[in-house]
N, C-alpha and C positions, 0 to 999 in steps of 0.2 A: 461563594460565588463560583468556584471551580466546579462544585457539584451541580449547580444550576446549569452551567454551560455544558457539562457532560450529559445531563438529562435532556437538554434542548437539542443535542446532536444525535439522540438515539435513533431517529429515523434515517440518518445518513450512515450509520455504522453498518447496516446489512448490505447496502449496495457497495460500499467501500470494501467490505470483506469479500464479496463475490468477485469484484474486479481484481482484487489482490490475488485471490485464488486462481482465477483464470489467467492472469498475466504470468504468474509463476509456473503454472502448468504449460502454458504456451511457450515459455522460454525453454523449459525442459524438452518439449517436443521439437522445437526449432533446433536446439543444440544436438538432438538425436539425429537430425537430418545432416548436420554438418559433419559429425563424427560417426562413421558407420558402425564401427565396433568399439564398444566401451568396456573397460574393465570394471570390477566392483568398486574400486576406490574412486574411479572417475565418475561413476554413477552417483555415489554418495556426495561427491563434491558438487555435481550439478544440482542434485535435489536439494542440498542445503543452501547453495548460493543463489539459485535462480529466484526464489521468493524475496531474498534480500535485495537483489538487483531490481526487482519489480517494485519494491517499496519506494525507491528513490523518485521515479517520475510521478507516482501517485502523491507523494509528499510535496513535490514541486507544484502540483495543481491544487491540492486540497488545503494546505496550510495558508497560502496567501488568500484564498477565497474565504476561509474561516476568519482570518484576521480582518479582512475587509468587512465581513458581516458584523463582527464584534465592534469595529470602529463605527459603523453606521448606526448600530443600536446603542452605542455609548457604554458598552460593558468591557471594552478592551482594557481600560485603565484599571479596572477593579480586579481583573483576572491576571 
């Protein structure tokens, strides 16, 4: 059942991936405007942390919507 749900969401994975990538890049650019001169360790910190911070709001939107879809289809109890 989990495999079936994963395959049924395959059309949603590419837009989610693009949104995640753009949000992470946007956060890095935004932080670059806040801090004019960054050292190498600060740049690594921003590049590794910004996509993780971008994952949180996307998860708050997509997970409840996916659960609502599964409940309406009746597959939530099986997965």
